[in-house]
C-alpha positions, 0 to 999 in steps of 0.5 A: 563471523560473518553478519549475514546468514542463510536459514531455512525451516524444515518440515518439523520446525527445525532449521538449516543454517549457513553463513554467507559471504559477500557473493552469497555463497556459504562462508562455512558448513551448513548447520542442522539444528532441531528448532528454528527458533532456538538457532535464531536466538542463539545467533544475535550477532547476525545483522540479516537473515536470509531466507525463502519467505518471510511468511514462512519463518517470521511469525514463529519467531515472533510468537517466541519473542524473537524479532530480527533486525533485518532480513533478505526475503528471496521471493520478495526479491525475485518478484522485484527482479522479474519485473525489472527484467520485463517478466512481471507476472512470472512465477516468483517462488524460490523453486521458479527462480531455481527452475529458470536458472537452470533452464527447467520447466518453471513451476506455477506459484501456489494459489494465494490463500484467502483470509481467515477473519478473526484467526491468526493471518493465513498470510503469515503461516507457512504455505505449501511450497515446492520443495527446494533443497537448501544448496539450491535456495543459496544458489538462487540467493547468489543469482539474485546478488548478480542480477542486482548487479546487472540492473540500471542502478544496482545500489538503488535496486538493492535498497528497494529490495532491502526496503521491501523485505523490511516492509515484510517484517513490519507487516508480520509485527503489525499483524501480531500487534493488532490495531486496538479496537473497542468492540463495544464502541463499534457496536454503539456507533452501529446502532446509532447509524443503522438502528436495530437489527431484525431477526434473520439477518435482513437489513436493519432498521434505518436501511429498511426505512430508506429502501421504502423511501426510495421505492416510494419516490419511484412509485414501485418496489425498487431494491436500492442494493441492486444497481440494475434495478435502480437504473431501470427505475430511473429509466422508467422515470425518463432518466438515463443514468449509467451507473449508481455512483454518488457522483452521478446520482447527485446531479439528478433532480429526482426525490429518489436521490437523497434517500438513495445516497444515504442507503448506499453510504449506510449499506456499505458500512453495514456490509463492509464494517458492520456486525458481521465484520466485527464478530469475524475480525476483532478478537481480544480487543484487536483488529489484525489485518492481513498487510501485503506490501507491494500489494499493487504494482506501484508498490502500495500496500493492500490487505487481504480482507478486512478492509483495513485501508478503508476504515470509514471515519465514523468507524474509526471511533472504535479504534481506542488506545488502551488505558494509559496509551495513546495513538500517535497518527502521522500523515505525510504532507503532500507526499507525492508532490514532494517526491516529484521535486526530489525525483525530477531534481527541478530547483525550483520545485525542490525549492518550494518543497524545501519548507515544512509549510503548505506546498500549495500555498508555496507553489501559488505564490511562486507561480499562480498569483497566490491561487492555491486551488489552481496551484494545486490542480496544476501540480496533481494535473501534471502527476495524474495526466489531468491536462484537459480544460483548465488543467492545460492552462494550469500545466502551461503555467507550471511547465514555465516555472518548473520545467524539469518537474513536468518534464519528468512525468511527460517523459514517463507518459511518452515512455508508456505510450511507446510501450516502454517500461518505467521505473521508480527512483529505486527501480520498482518497474512498471507492467509491460507493455499491453498484450503480455497478460501481466496487467491481469496477473499484476491485478490491474483492472481492465477498466476503472475510474481515474484517479481521484487525487486528495489534498495530498496528491494520493487519492483513493482512486490512483491505484485503479489502473490505467484509467477508463476505457483501458483494455489490455491487448489493444496497445494502439487505441490504449497508448494514452491510457498507458501513458497516463498510468506510467506518468503517475507510476513514477511518482506514486511508485517512488512514493511508495519506495520512500514510505517503505524506508520511513517504515524501516527507520521508524521501526529501528528507531523505536526498537533502539530507543527501547520504547514500548511503542509499537507500530500498528497501522499503515496506509500509503502516507499515514502511520499509527503508533500505539504507545504509553502516554509518556512516550508520545513526544518521543514517537512524534520525534521518531516519526519526524526524524525517520521521514527526513532520513528516508528522504535522504536514503532514497533521493540523496541530499535534496533540499526537499523536506517530508513533514508530517501532520501528527496528532496524538489522541486516544480515538483515531477519529479525533486525528482528523 
């Protein structure tokens, strides 16, 4: 009995199934069964299910209490393979793959469905797809196996597809579990921050008061929620500003600045995580965002609505474990610099990253006379391309001590400037050179702020795209911008590859141990596990072991360690 089976769900909820040989071809007859859930449940010996889309099949299985260990998502694989072939943005459906295989007209992908707040995720419901016979689906799968073999590093590429498919399982399971959320605590926080709500849905009391203070400072009525109105008001006061971003406002000497900055902060909470958000997104004590693995070209996850990856610290007070349970919150320490050490194979940097302590402190002792701040700026400057001013001086010191690490990102930047593709360690591929339209297809904005690295080297702006002034279609004038993007891509994308393997290893570990613990949240370098209090120590150890296993699986045997800062708390806000 083969361990790999293909399954396709019919329109009536039935199933077509077939065992597969190593080449992806049927190893036995195609079987038709009336219920896909019963069909999967009856075959516990299957080690990996091959299906068109996890979003089509897996939610139905989860609802019936039938989780699977592994899967191969054909449409996920198609997306990764298209990018590797320089075709990012081409239709990724199984039907499109089959059409390309036979040189037929390629159907467009169905438009993405928007989130339905508070309801069961639309992402994890079957979407209408172009009809594709079961034998055609198997033909696409067999061709994908051949395309994996034709890549630069077939083993790595197969691992990337397997881990991205595992990420789809994790995303579906986290959506079903949901993040514990206390609506009563959330309301208390909002009342304390924003004051009373007025009838008719207008701004709450505190925002109205701050708006009045802004207007008083300008001497006329100003709408602080309208950036253009604020810019005009400053211009009338003799102050030229380009935007109403906080970093620009805080450099101004004007009495409107303080209430305006306070207003903007509270306004964002009110609009992004206020009463309306609470009513829409929280049901039965759970927040269930729609996770989208590989939602950015670098492999980082996104969500479809709900703002799950931007929960303000003050709102995290509402994320409370169930009675008798705890939240195990784990942050990977300096993840991207450690990944750079692993992928560059720089012996010096691998030695620095071979310890669980603070990487920047260890780096400063080696190359920066104990100055941690300079060490941090130098390393993040190498990753993000911040090489002007003091950054250039710091980078020179870094290059002397860690030449292979700096050369690795320099080579990626040069490839980007030349219009060439770059790849992560496992094979995730950057968008083609500007002018192909793939930037828009991939969701990279034409203009955006440069990265804002945090202490772990994974700042919130680092997915913003190639940087300010980037305009697809003008390659000659934007070569440097693309170079900065590809420099960061090879590190951030490889870190995203590692994170996928972490999730897969942690998921399997928790299941194998028979724990009641549930993975309930993930973003970039942070995971949250909800577990009974007595399981917390086992979960902490499982996370540590999963991080080390992910490092060995992704990058081979290296000295690099991937430690976590872990907190066992009742409230998410207490973790940091």
